[in-house]
C-alpha positions in Angstrom: 0.0 0.0 0.0 2.7 2.5 1.0 4.7 1.9 -2.2 1.5 2.5 -4.2 1.1 5.9 -2.6 4.7 6.7 -3.2 4.4 5.8 -6.9 1.2 8.0 -7.1 3.1 10.9 -5.4 5.9 10.7 -7.9 3.4 10.6 -10.8 1.7 13.7 -9.4 5.0 15.5 -9.0 5.9 14.7 -12.7 2.5 15.9 -13.8 2.9 19.1 -11.8 6.2 19.8 -13.5 4.7 19.2 -16.9 1.7 21.3 -16.0 3.9 24.2 -15.0 5.7 24.1 -18.3 2.4 24.1 -20.2 1.1 27.0 -18.1 4.1 29.1 -19.0 3.2 28.5 -22.7 -0.5 29.0 -22.1 0.1 32.3 -20.2 2.0 33.7 -23.1 -0.8 32.8 -25.5 -4.1 33.2 -23.5 -3.2 35.9 -21.0 -2.0 38.0 -23.9 -5.7 38.9 -24.3 -5.3 41.3 -21.4 -2.5 43.1 -23.2 -4.6 43.3 -26.3 -7.6 44.6 -24.4 -5.3 47.1 -22.6 -4.1 48.4 -26.0 -7.6 48.6 -27.3 -8.7 50.6 -24.3 -5.7 52.9 -24.8 -6.8 53.5 -28.4 -10.3 54.3 -27.2 -9.1 56.7 -24.7 -7.1 58.5 -27.3 -10.2 59.0 -29.4 -12.3 60.4 -26.5 -13.0 64.0 -26.5 -12.2 66.2 -23.4 -15.8 66.1 -22.4 -15.9 62.3 -22.7 -12.8 61.9 -20.6 -14.2 64.1 -17.9 -17.4 62.0 -18.0 -15.4 58.8 -17.9 -13.5 59.9 -14.8 -16.9 60.7 -13.1 -18.2 57.3 -14.0 -15.1 55.6 -12.7 -15.5 57.3 -9.3 -19.1 56.1 -9.1 -18.2 52.6 -10.0 -15.4 52.4 -7.4 -17.8 52.9 -4.5 -19.1 49.3 -4.4 -15.5 48.1 -3.9 -15.8 49.2 -0.2 -17.8 46.0 0.4 -15.2 43.7 -1.0 -13.5 41.6 1.7 -10.1 42.9 2.8 -8.3 39.6 2.1 -8.9 40.0 -1.7 -5.6 40.3 -3.5 -4.9 43.0 -6.0 -5.3 40.4 -8.8 -8.7 39.4 -7.5 -9.8 43.0 -7.5 -8.7 43.4 -11.1 -10.8 40.4 -12.2 -14.0 42.2 -11.2 -13.4 44.7 -14.0 -12.8 42.4 -16.9 -15.1 40.4 -19.1 -15.9 36.8 -18.3 -13.9 35.4 -21.2 -10.5 36.8 -20.1 -11.3 35.9 -16.6 -11.8 32.2 -17.5 -8.5 32.0 -19.3 -6.6 33.2 -16.2 -8.5 31.8 -13.3 -8.1 28.6 -11.4 -11.1 27.1 -13.1 -8.7 26.3 -15.8 -8.3 22.4 -15.9 -4.6 22.8 -15.9 -4.9 24.1 -12.3 -7.2 21.4 -10.8 -4.3 19.9 -8.8 -2.9 23.3 -7.8 -3.2 22.5 -4.0 -1.4 19.1 -4.4 1.4 20.9 -6.3 1.7 23.5 -3.5 1.9 20.7 -1.0 4.7 19.0 -2.8 6.7 22.2 -3.0 6.1 23.0 0.6 7.4 19.5 1.6 10.7 20.1 -0.2 11.1 23.4 1.6 10.1 22.1 5.0 12.3 19.0 4.9 15.5 21.2 4.7 14.5 22.7 8.1 13.8 19.4 9.8 16.5 18.5 12.4 19.2 20.5 10.6 21.8 19.7 13.2 21.6 16.0 12.3 22.3 16.7 8.6 20.5 13.6 7.4 17.2 14.9 6.2 18.6 17.8 4.1 19.0 17.5 0.3 21.8 15.1 -0.3 21.4 13.4 3.1 20.7 9.7 3.5 17.1 10.2 4.7 16.0 13.1 2.5 14.3 10.9 -0.1 12.7 8.6 2.5 11.1 11.6 4.4 10.1 13.2 1.2 8.4 10.1 -0.1 6.6 9.4 3.1 5.1 13.0 3.3 4.3 13.0 -0.4 2.6 9.6 0.0 0.5 11.0 2.8 -0.7 13.9 0.6 -1.9 11.3 -1.9 -3.5 9.3 1.0 -5.2 12.3 2.6 -5.6 15.0 -0.1 -8.3 16.6 2.0 -5.6 17.5 4.6 -2.5 17.7 2.3 0.8 18.8 3.9 1.0 21.3 6.7 4.2 22.6 8.3 5.2 20.6 11.3 4.3 17.2 9.8 7.9 16.7 8.7 9.1 16.6 12.3 6.6 14.0 13.3 7.4 11.9 10.3 11.2 12.3 10.9 11.0 11.0 14.4 9.2 7.9 13.1 11.7 7.3 10.3 14.5 7.4 12.9 12.9 4.5 14.7 11.4 2.3 12.0 11.3 1.4 8.3 9.4 3.7 5.9 6.3 1.5 5.4 5.8 1.1 9.1 6.5 4.8 9.7 3.9 5.7 7.1 1.2 3.6 8.8 2.1 5.0 12.2 2.2 8.6 10.9 -1.3 8.2 9.4 -2.6 6.8 12.6 -1.1 9.5 14.8 -2.6 12.2 12.7 -6.0 10.6 13.0 -5.9 11.0 16.8 -8.4 13.5 18.2 -6.0 16.3 19.0 -3.7 16.1 16.0 -6.6 15.6 13.6 -8.3 18.7 15.0 -5.1 20.7 14.6 -4.2 19.6 11.1 -7.7 19.8 9.7 -8.2 23.2 11.5 -11.3 22.1 13.2 -12.1 25.3 15.0 -14.8 24.0 17.3 -12.7 21.0 18.5 -9.6 23.2 19.0 -11.5 25.8 20.8 -12.7 23.2 23.3 -9.2 21.8 23.8 -7.8 25.3 24.2 -10.3 26.2 26.9 -9.8 22.9 28.8 -6.0 23.5 28.6 -6.5 27.1 29.9 -8.5 25.8 32.9 -5.8 23.3 33.8 -3.1 25.9 33.3 -4.7 28.2 35.8 -5.1 25.3 38.2 -1.6 23.9 37.9 0.6 26.9 37.1 -1.4 29.9 38.2 1.7 32.2 38.2 2.0 31.8 34.4 -1.7 31.7 33.4 -1.8 35.5 32.7 1.9 36.0 31.9 2.5 33.5 29.1 -0.2 33.2 26.4 -0.7 29.7 25.0 -0.5 31.3 21.5 3.2 31.8 22.1 4.0 28.1 22.2 1.2 25.6 22.2 0.3 25.5 18.5 3.9 24.7 17.5 4.3 22.1 20.2 1.1 20.3 19.0 2.0 20.5 15.3 5.4 19.0 15.9 4.7 16.9 19.0 7.6 18.7 20.8 10.1 17.3 18.2 11.1 20.8 17.2 11.1 22.6 20.5 12.9 20.0 22.6 16.3 18.3 22.4 15.8 15.1 20.5 16.6 12.8 23.4 14.0 14.5 25.6 11.4 14.6 22.8 11.8 10.8 22.3 11.1 10.3 26.0 8.0 12.3 25.7 7.0 10.3 22.6 7.3 7.1 24.5 4.4 8.1 26.7 2.7 10.0 23.9 2.4 6.8 21.9 1.3 4.8 24.9 -1.3 7.3 26.4 -2.5 9.1 23.3 -2.2 12.6 22.0 -4.0 14.3 25.0 -0.7 13.6 26.8 0.7 16.4 24.8 -1.2 18.9 26.9 0.1 17.2 30.1 3.6 17.5 28.8 3.0 21.2 27.9 1.9 21.9 31.5 4.9 20.0 32.8 7.3 22.2 30.8 5.7 25.4 32.1 5.8 24.0 35.6 9.5 23.1 35.3 10.5 26.5 34.0 8.0 28.8 35.7 10.7 30.6 37.8 12.6 31.5 34.7 9.6 32.5 32.7 8.3 34.8 35.5 11.3 37.2 34.9 11.1 37.2 31.1 9.4 39.7 28.9 7.1 38.8 26.1 9.7 38.3 23.4 12.2 36.4 25.6 9.5 34.0 26.8 8.4 33.3 23.2 12.0 32.6 22.1 12.6 30.4 25.2 9.5 28.3 24.6 10.0 28.0 20.9 13.4 26.5 21.5 13.8 24.9 24.9 17.3 24.6 26.5 19.6 22.0 25.2 20.4 20.9 28.7 16.8 19.9 29.4 16.9 17.0 31.8 14.3 14.3 30.9 14.2 13.1 34.5 13.4 16.6 35.8 10.9 17.0 33.0 9.0 13.9 33.8 9.0 14.6 37.5 7.4 17.9 36.7 4.9 16.2 34.4 3.9 13.8 37.1 3.1 16.7 39.4 0.5 18.0 37.0 -3.2 17.3 37.8 -5.1 16.6 34.6 -8.5 16.3 36.3 -10.6 19.2 37.6 -13.9 19.1 39.4 -13.9 15.4 39.0 -13.6 15.6 35.2 -10.8 14.3 33.0 -9.2 16.5 30.3 -11.4 15.0 27.6 -14.5 15.6 29.7 -13.5 19.2 30.4 -13.0 19.8 26.7 -16.4 18.3 25.8 -18.1 20.5 28.4 -16.5 23.8 27.3 -18.9 26.3 25.7 -17.9 27.6 22.3 -17.4 31.3 21.7 -19.3 32.9 18.8 -17.0 35.9 18.4 -14.3 35.7 15.7 -11.6 37.1 18.0 -11.9 34.1 20.4 -11.9 31.5 17.6 -8.9 29.2 17.8 -8.9 28.9 14.0 -7.7 32.5 13.9 -4.8 31.7 16.1 -3.8 28.7 13.9 
């Protein structure tokens, strides 16, 4: 099964490269219509009388008023397409059949970029390294296996840890199963409702276990990256592997337990840090992190509150309806 997905991924990559070459040719031929239209408009403007030009400027100012209602996230190119006829718009839009696999192609390109940043100190996953192709094939195979999710930054660290401990086919199966856990699935699919509940449950336990940091260190500074990489990026590799031992045994809700344990372990240092220093510290934890001290701190964390487990706390949390409180915005 794994080899089938690898073969499919290689085929998609080849098709993407061929499609890119065709697009370059098509853009010269089809998108030239905009240049022709532009020249035609210039010719018309030259033939306009002074009165017509003044009228044209007035009309333009009137036509621009409805643009105030266009969402702010529209790009300049999207705004331009509202002023052209339907025929030129079709030849340059993503409705073109050549762009149907655009998201897959972007995922493949992002994988190559992200692999180079995966455990750079090991020098084995970078281009030319012994595990570059193995990691690339596993992630590309997952894109083919779950095109609805695709590739998201952080996946390369999870896959790399698995590759360091098992053969590629077994690593692929384990990788797919891990990402199907309740926490990681919610994170990588950007399930706003589920993540908001998890976030609120974590916040309650944070105030209960490490009250000194509850208002000083915002979870947005560290928690998203810790979840996306399962601590493989923030921690020294040996400590991360110790966390993974329990993570694989107890499930992905243990990631929240470990997060609270880290804050409990370093709460004295974090109290004296400003916003930027705390963010940098939590993004890359000290290289001398002692796994024994970490797990002692983790064991001191209480993951129940009011007689409810973490999962029960999350399920009982009420969802906010305002956009500012939505976890999907933070992601």
